[in-house]
N, C-alpha and C positions, 0 to 999 in steps of 0.2 A: 431101409436106408435111406431112402430119396425123402422121406415123411419127416425123418431126423432132421435133415438138411434143410428141407423147406421150413419145417419149425423153428430150426437155428436162423433163418434167415428173416424169417417172419420178428422173430424177436429181435435180431441186430435193429430191423428197418425201426421197430415201434422204439426201443430205447435210443436210435439216432433221433429219429422226430421229435419226441420227448424232449431231450438234450436242445433240438433246435430251437421246439419251443422256448425252452427255458432261456436260455440266450436268448431269443426275442424279446423277452420280457425285461431281462434284463438291460437291455440294450435301452427298449421303449424307456423303462426308467431312467438310464442316465440320459436319454436324451430329453426328456420333460426336466430333470434338474438341470440340465445346460440351459434350457430355454428358460426357466424361472431365473435364475444368474443372471442371464444376458438382459432379462426385465429389471431385475434389481439393480444391475450395472447403468442402464438406461436412466432409470428414475434416480439415480443418485446424479448421472452427469447432469441431466436436466435441474434436480434440484441447486446443485453448485452453480450451474452457469445460471440460474435464475437470481441467486443469492449473489455472484459476482455481479451479475447488472444493476439489482439494488443498490450494494454498496457503491457503482460506480457512479449513479445515479446521486446517491447520498453524499459523495464526495463532491461533485459537479455543484449541488446545491449549498454544500458547504463554501464550496471556493467563493461562490457569487455572492452567498452572504457576507464573505470574509472582506471580497472586493467592495462591497457595500459600505461594509463598515470602516474600512479603511481607506478608502478611495484611491488616490492617487498613489499613497505609500506602497500600496499593495500591487500596483500597476506597475511600478517601478522595481519593486522587488521581483514580482513577475518575468519582468523584461530583462532584469537583471541575472536571474538564475537560468533562463531561457537562451540567453545569450552566453552565458559558460558552458550549457550544456553544449552549445554547438560550435563554441570557440574550440571546446577539448577535442571534437571530432573532425574539425575543418581547418584546425591548427596550418597543416600544411599548405591547404589550399588557397590562405590569403597570401595577396601579396605582400612584400614586405614595406612598401609605401602606406600602405593600410594597417599595418599595424600598429604605429604610431598612434592613428587615430582610436582605434579599438581599446589600445592603452592609455592613451588620455580618457577615453570613455569611463572604462573602468575606475580611472581615478577620481574623476567626477564624484561616480557612483558613490565609492566609498568614501569619500569625502564627505558628501550629501548623509550618509549613514551615520557617518560621525559628528557630522552638525547635530541629528537630530536627537543622539545618545548626550552632547553635550547640554543641546539645549535642556534636556530632561535632568541632566544633573542639576542645571543651575536652578531649571523649576523646582526641583526636590528641596534643594537646598533653602532658597527664597521662603516656600512654604513652611521647612522646619523654622526656617526665623521667626514667621508669622505666628508659631506657636500649635499649628497644626500637629497631630500624632500620626505616627506612619500610618497606621489603616487609611486616615484620611486622604494623607498624601498619594497613598498608592492608589485610591478609588478616583482620585482627581486627575492624577496622569494615567490613570490605567492600565497600571503595572502591578504586579506582585508587591506584598511586601516584604520580602526577603531581599527583592532588586533594590527597594528603596534601603533597606538596612544596610546593605551590601556598599551602594552608591556614597552613604553618610559614614560608614567606618572607615572604607577605602581612602576617602578622598577629605578625611576631616584634616590631615598633613599635606596635603596639596594647596594649601590656603583658603579652603572653603569652610568658614567655620559654622560648628554645628549647632 
């Protein structure tokens, strides 16, 4: 009888060890898959960060080229947009006596932009009078053909002959 119990005990020990080995191998494969997923995730993050760095560099180069091309106009536009950003956040921090100065500065910038657009319109109409085509006017003024068409169509009634 004790041999039967001994045999059953060995059999149960063998089955238990077998199940432990199976569980260990499954655990090991899961760990390997987890590690490979972690590596893939790290590679994806590295690729995205490199892409973002490249995009940032390209954007900075583009802005530098744009500033070089536009000269003072881009600087005034950039300073105007940056002042708007800081004004939106720091509106409460600005003393009242300085608000008038900021408002007059914004009015001057708006007037300058309006004058530039008005100059563009008068130049467009002058070139149209001289007989240039819409494409030629657009190339000379460095604007789109559609913009020139809109200037001419909408402003014919404003005293500008076409």
